N, C-alpha and C positions, 0 to 999 in steps of 0.2 A: 419493449419486451422484458428487459432487465434494467433495473435502476440501481445505482450504487450511491450511497450516502456516507461520506466520511465524517468523523468526529474525533475529538481528543486532542486537537492541536491547542497551542497556547504559548505563553511566555514561560520559559524555564531558565534557570541559571546553569552555567557551564558545569558539567558533571552530573546534572540532574537526569531524570528519566521521564518519558512520556509513553503512553500506549495509544496508538491510533487505531480506530475501528472503522471498518468498511462494512456497512450493512447492505446486503443485497436483497432486492425484492423483485417480484414479477414472476416470470415463468420458473417454477421450481425445477422442472426438468432441465431447462437451459442452464440454470445456476449450477446444478450438480454435474453437468457434463462439460463445463468450461475446461479447456485444455490447460490454461495457465491463469494464475492470479498474480498481480504484482503491485508494487508501490513505486511510484515515480516521484521525483521532486524537481522543482524549478526555482532557482534563486534569481533575484533581479539581475537582468543583463546576461543571463546564462541560459543555455539550452536545457530542456527537460532531460533528465537522466534517470535510468532505471536504478533503483536502490535495492530492491529485493524482489524475487519472484518465487512462486511455488507452482510447479507443473506436475501433471500426472498424479496429483494427490499427495506427493511426498518429496519430490525433487526440488531442492531450494538452491538459489544462487543469489549472491550478494555483491554489491559494489565493493571494490577493494577497501575503501575507507570505512565501510560499514561492517565489515566482517569482525566478529567478536563482540560487537556492540549492539547490532540490530538483529531481531529475529522475526521472521514472518511465520504466521500460523493461521490455521483456519478451524473454526468451530462449525461443523456441518449442522449441528442441531440448532444453532442460532443463525445460520446462513450469514456468517460474519467472518471477515478476514481481519487479522490484526497485524500491526507492526509495533513490536516492543522495541523501544529505543532507550538504550542506557548510555551513561557516560557521554552525554551530549556535548557537542562542541559548537562554538559560534559558526563554524563553517557548515553546520547542519541546518542553519537557518534557511528556510525555503517554504514554498507552498507544496504540500504533499498531496498526491493524487492516487486514488485506487484505480486499478485497471483489471479487466478480465477479457480474455480472448476466447471466443467460441471455436469449436472444431470446424473444419471446412465443410463437413456434412451439415452443419447447422448455420452455414452462411459465412463463417470465418470472420465475423465482425468483432471489433473491439468496443468495449464499454468503458466509460470513464465516470468517475465521481466528480463532484464540484470542487474538491480541494479543501484542505484545511491548513491553516497557517501555523508553522512552527517557528518560533523565534527564540534563539538561545543567546542570552545576554545577561550581564551582571546588573 
C-alpha cells in the first residue's frame, strides 16, 4: 500500500554532511495520514535505534547524540522525508532506514524502507 525508498547515503569524511531522502509512494491518503515518520539506524553488531522522528506533522524528537547535528523534515509536495546530517562522526556509520507508522484506524502498521548505507571515515 505504501512503499518507502531511501537514498543519499555514501562515504563521507568526519565533519562532513549528508542529506538522506525517503520517497514515499502508493496510497496518497495513507501517506498524508501517517502518525509518525522516522529515521532509524543500525550499525554492525548493534541494535537498530531511532535517530529522529516527526509526529503529528511538526513534533520532532532526536537521539541524544544527534541533537544539534541532525534534522528531520518533510516535503509534503514531494511526498518525501529527509534527514539532514551535519558534522558527521565515525560513530554515525550505520545503515539508515526510513520508517512510517499508520494510525490505528488505518491498521497501525509500520512501513520500512530498504536502507541506505552511511559510512563516515577518513
